[in-house]
N, C-alpha and C positions, 0 to 999 in steps of 0.2 A: 834597296837599290836607289842610287842617286844618279840623276842625269845632270851633268853640268854643261850648260851651253852658254857660251859668252859671245857677244857681238851681235849687232843688229842684222847682219847678213844671214844669221842662222835662225831667225825668227820663224821662217817657213818650216824648217826642219822640226822645230819644237811644236809648232801647230800640227803638223802631220803626225808626229809621234804621239801626241796626247789627245787631240780633239777628233781626229779622223779615225776611221777603222783601221784594222790591221791590213797592211799592204806590202807586197813583196818589193816594191820600189823604195820603201822606207823601212829598212830592216829594224831600226830602233822601235818601230811601232809594235813589234812582237812582244815587247815588255808589257803590253796591255794584258797579256795572259798571265803575268806573274801575280800570285795571290797576295 
């Protein structure tokens, strides 16, 4: 799985998807369950 995020305005989305826990507000964070 590859997540491509471009632009500085999306830095928060990347942070929430990778660094924080799984959250229903950031659906991309569900990829943390992927093996």
